[in-house]
C-alpha positions in Angstrom: 69.6 -43.7 -36.4 67.5 -46.8 -36.9 66.1 -47.6 -40.3 62.5 -48.8 -40.0 60.4 -50.4 -42.7 56.7 -50.3 -42.0 54.6 -52.8 -44.0 50.9 -52.4 -44.2 48.7 -49.8 -42.5 46.7 -48.8 -45.6 43.3 -49.6 -47.1 40.9 -48.8 -49.9 37.2 -48.3 -49.2 34.6 -48.7 -51.9 31.2 -47.4 -50.8 27.7 -47.8 -52.2 25.4 -44.9 -51.6 21.7 -45.9 -52.0 19.2 -43.1 -52.3 15.8 -44.5 -53.0 15.7 -46.0 -56.5 19.2 -44.6 -57.4 22.7 -45.4 -56.2 26.2 -44.3 -56.8 29.7 -45.4 -55.6 32.7 -43.6 -54.2 36.2 -44.8 -53.5 39.0 -43.6 -51.2 42.4 -44.7 -50.1 43.8 -44.2 -46.6 47.4 -44.4 -45.6 47.4 -45.1 -41.8 50.0 -45.2 -39.2 50.7 -41.4 -39.3 51.1 -41.2 -35.6 53.6 -44.0 -35.5 55.8 -42.8 -38.3 55.7 -39.2 -36.9 56.7 -40.3 -33.4 59.6 -42.3 -34.7 60.8 -39.7 -37.1 60.7 -37.1 -34.3 62.9 -39.5 -32.2 65.5 -39.4 -35.0 64.7 -42.6 -36.8 64.4 -43.1 -40.6 61.0 -44.6 -41.5 60.0 -46.0 -44.9 56.3 -47.0 -45.3 55.2 -49.6 -47.9 51.4 -49.7 -48.0 49.7 -53.0 -48.5 49.3 -52.8 -52.3 53.0 -52.1 -52.9 54.4 -54.9 -50.8 54.7 -57.6 -53.4 56.4 -55.4 -56.0 58.6 -53.3 -53.7 59.7 -55.6 -50.8 63.2 -57.1 -51.4 63.2 -60.7 -52.4 66.3 -61.7 -50.3 66.9 -61.3 -46.6 70.4 -59.8 -47.4 68.9 -57.1 -49.5 66.2 -56.4 -46.9 68.9 -56.0 -44.2 70.8 -53.5 -46.5 67.8 -51.1 -46.3 66.2 -51.8 -42.9 67.3 -52.5 -39.3 63.7 -53.1 -38.1 60.7 -54.4 -40.0 57.2 -53.6 -38.6 54.2 -55.5 -39.9 50.9 -53.7 -39.1 47.4 -54.7 -40.1 48.3 -56.6 -43.3 47.6 -60.3 -43.8 49.8 -63.2 -44.9 48.0 -63.5 -48.2 49.4 -60.2 -49.4 52.9 -61.6 -49.1 52.2 -65.1 -50.5 49.7 -64.4 -53.3 51.3 -62.0 -55.8 49.6 -61.7 -59.2 52.2 -63.9 -60.8 51.2 -66.8 -58.5 47.5 -66.1 -58.0 46.6 -65.2 -61.6 49.2 -67.0 -63.7 50.2 -70.0 -61.5 53.9 -69.0 -61.6 56.3 -69.8 -58.8 57.6 -66.8 -56.9 59.7 -66.0 -53.8 57.8 -66.5 -50.5 58.2 -63.1 -49.0 57.3 -64.4 -45.6 60.4 -66.7 -45.8 62.4 -63.6 -46.6 61.1 -61.9 -43.4 61.9 -65.1 -41.4 65.4 -65.2 -42.7 65.8 -61.4 -42.1 65.2 -62.0 -38.4 67.4 -65.1 -38.3 70.3 -63.1 -39.7 70.0 -60.4 -37.0 67.2 -58.0 -38.1 64.6 -56.7 -35.7 61.0 -57.7 -36.4 57.8 -56.5 -34.9 54.1 -57.4 -35.5 51.5 -54.9 -34.4 47.9 -55.8 -33.9 44.9 -55.1 -36.0 42.1 -56.8 -38.0 44.7 -58.3 -40.4 47.6 -59.3 -38.2 48.1 -62.3 -36.0 45.0 -64.4 -36.7 42.7 -61.4 -37.3 39.1 -61.0 -38.2 37.5 -64.3 -39.2 41.0 -65.8 -38.9 41.8 -64.3 -42.4 45.2 -62.8 -41.5 46.5 -66.5 -40.9 50.0 -65.6 -39.8 50.0 -68.6 -37.5 50.1 -70.8 -40.6 53.2 -69.3 -42.1 57.0 -69.4 -41.4 56.7 -66.3 -39.3 54.8 -68.3 -36.6 58.1 -69.6 -35.3 59.7 -66.1 -35.4 57.1 -64.2 -33.3 57.5 -64.2 -29.5 53.8 -65.1 -29.2 51.7 -68.0 -30.3 49.0 -67.1 -32.9 45.5 -68.6 -32.3 43.8 -70.7 -35.1 40.5 -68.7 -34.9 39.3 -65.1 -35.0 41.5 -63.6 -32.2 40.0 -60.2 -31.7 39.3 -58.9 -28.2 37.0 -56.0 -28.7 37.0 -53.5 -25.7 34.5 -50.8 -26.6 34.4 -49.5 -23.0 38.1 -49.2 -23.0 40.7 -51.0 -20.9 43.9 -49.5 -19.5 47.1 -51.5 -20.1 49.8 -51.8 -17.4 53.5 -52.7 -17.3 54.2 -56.1 -15.8 57.9 -56.4 -16.1 61.0 -54.1 -15.9 62.8 -53.9 -19.2 64.7 -51.3 -21.3 61.6 -51.1 -23.6 59.2 -50.1 -20.8 61.6 -47.9 -18.8 59.8 -44.9 -17.4 56.4 -46.4 -18.4 55.5 -48.1 -15.1 51.9 -48.1 -14.0 48.7 -47.8 -16.1 48.7 -46.5 -19.6 45.8 -44.7 -21.4 42.9 -47.0 -22.5 42.8 -49.1 -25.6 39.7 -50.3 -27.5 40.8 -53.8 -28.5 43.7 -56.2 -29.2 44.5 -59.6 -30.7 44.5 -62.5 -28.3 47.8 -64.4 -28.3 49.8 -66.7 -26.0 53.3 -66.0 -24.7 55.9 -68.4 -26.1 58.3 -70.1 -23.8 61.5 -68.0 -23.5 59.7 -64.7 -24.4 59.2 -61.8 -21.9 55.7 -60.3 -21.4 56.2 -56.6 -20.7 52.6 -55.2 -20.6 49.1 -56.6 -20.3 45.6 -55.2 -21.2 42.3 -56.7 -20.0 44.0 -59.8 -18.9 45.8 -60.4 -22.2 49.4 -60.0 -23.3 49.8 -56.6 -25.0 53.6 -56.3 -25.4 55.9 -59.3 -25.6 59.6 -59.4 -26.7 61.8 -62.3 -27.6 64.6 -63.5 -29.9 64.9 -65.5 -33.1 68.3 -66.6 -34.4 70.5 -63.5 -34.2 67.6 -61.1 -34.3 65.2 -59.7 -31.8 61.4 -59.8 -32.1 58.3 -58.1 -30.6 54.6 -58.3 -30.6 52.4 -55.3 -29.8 48.9 -56.9 -29.9 46.8 -53.7 -30.2 46.8 -51.0 -33.0 49.7 -48.5 -33.4 47.0 -46.1 -34.6 43.2 -45.7 -34.6 40.8 -47.4 -34.3 41.9 -49.7 -31.4 44.4 -47.0 -30.3 42.2 -43.9 -29.6 43.5 -40.3 -29.5 44.2 -40.5 -25.8 46.7 -43.3 -26.4 48.5 -42.0 -29.5 48.7 -38.5 -28.0 50.1 -39.8 -24.7 53.7 -38.8 -24.2 54.5 -42.4 -23.4 53.4 -43.5 -26.9 56.5 -42.0 -28.5 58.7 -43.2 -25.6 57.4 -46.7 -25.9 57.9 -47.1 -29.7 61.2 -45.3 -29.7 62.6 -47.5 -26.9 61.1 -50.6 -28.6 62.7 -49.7 -31.9 66.1 -49.1 -30.4 65.9 -52.4 -28.5 64.9 -54.3 -31.7 67.8 -52.7 -33.5 70.2 -53.8 -30.7 71.0 -50.2 -29.9 70.5 -51.1 -26.2 71.4 -54.2 -24.3 68.8 -57.0 -23.8 
């Protein structure tokens, strides 16, 4: 059983309803990634989900402690500022542990690390995710662009496997369509396993003693529509990727 720590995949929405002269507001919280966690739990993995607003208080502050609770860390749709600007630093100008350095060291010591795509990963919308300007840039198997890196595909584009690998075993050929992804470059020494609309979709590599992966589209809606998350290959893909990251299978 692989222990997976999913970081991110949550959001608050504060809406203004304007009705003529009058207006009122409503708020809601959404915990995303349900399809991802369900697929991995069904495959026998243990999944812990830390939503965005809990990361700075709940994420371990040393790589050793992080390794004691997780074999694989997955970052999904959460920007670098969440890790580097806790209230102690942002509001009170106090020094704090750089949680991104903790993630880097986690991978260096042998942990598996994956970044999934979204509006707040890689570079992200308006380049606000800014992961390419952090210590994790050297860990990822892909290069992060220094601009808004979204590739919107509203008509849909079908990914396809481009290399044989334990992660993509049994997933040859075209996959169900996706609606977007983050544009990245493949780092030297990494292996591109799948492409979508001419862009890298799934890339794996190593860092120190650990293994790393980048899946540049969403693991859940909206870029991953129902046809993708309900595809039997969805569970197979992320089960095999998780096991590879955790070194349950050979490279």
